[in-house]
C-alpha angles and dihedrals in degrees: 000000000000109000094232091059094043092051090052094048094047092064115119109247125216089253091052092046089056089052092050089049092058108279101132098179128080110249096240092184088072090061110031145006093207129096093237113068098249109146107231121220089211088066092053105033127062115232110285094017118129099185138023138162130229126181111241113259109251135199096043142075105254106216129229112293146147133220131228089215138045113278125203116192119199119192107219099174138356118357144284130202119224128192108209123200090349096287112049120081121202124181112203114211129194110301096017123134127208123189116196125187129205095270097060126095117213137193123181127204118224116288125210126232092268094049100095120182130166122214116209111207105206130178112217093242089063089074095057095087093039091056093051089059089068097079099185119065117220134171093244094052091047090052094049090050092049089054088061091054124091095245099047109156102201115032133011094199143034121210118196117188089205104158093118096047103092097188090055092051091050095048095049092047089049089056092048091050092048093050092048093048096045113199137150119305092021094141093050092049092049094045089055091046091050089051089053089047091055091049091053095043093050088063089060100048090134091071097052111122090342094139094065116075090193086067093061095124092046092047090051091050091051089052092051093047091048089052091051091049093054101032101039094128099059107358118136137195089237092055096051091043090055092045092053094035091233129125117259094241090057092051093051094043091050093050092047091050096050105029105022092240135088125230095268093050093049092047090052091048090054093049091051092046089055091046091054090050093050092046091052099042108030139046093229115139119251089249091054091048091051089053092047093055097039104257121136099167106079097188091052091047093049091049095048093044092053092046090056103038104023089233135086112245091258093049090047092054092050093047091049092053092048091049091049094050091055093057 
């Protein structure tokens, strides 16, 4: 991390000074006005703010709690140990990212003076603009986004061991710098930066939650979704089963459990998502698009496309152009 930022973040806060002076309890009134320890965004964000940062409180055991917002933790220096949902332990090392949604419970073991982490307090609506930057839908991106929502069905957190991914480091540090040096258009700058962060992280789906063996099912699902995203034209259940050394019935059952869809349904979704992108952004003929996504039965393609988008491919292209011309 850039030394200027690290020096700023290493400063002892008033809360930490009170702890060092003998106050051994977290000052819950700084975080919530409720009986249950649910950290309240209204305590941490000024009115109208969508995102803010707060250095993690060191020198004390931070008790079990939840948030009524999405939290992103970035490990700037040293390490911190987090107990997730009472039974999963994650140690964040320098450069790691941890996304937590509103369902997750978190407990944090004491950090030393050199263990510097930054907590991003993010309201869900902040992600709206970031998501629109990702032009092409894909099942993996949709799943990552659903994990950030309050009703995520599979995972309540995403852990990225991202210390070796330089673009990720740069983007997160840009957001920290922008939030420290508050100026006009800060939200817009950070929404765009978050969109770029998602784009970069989606290329490294294979590292999500990989450090936690208790997340084996989730890790396997991420691997399958990543395979579907990159092999939608000719990918097969047999091929991914062989790659993961798991029987086909296990793959489909796992996907159904965690996404609500089996392999064939997700593969078809991805093909249709790519078709919609090509119809909106290229002048390729429908026949060429069918070939590009791996369909050779035109009547089947037309029927499935209309079921998903309520338009025929031709109508969808026209509607997309009209929508674009109004922007």
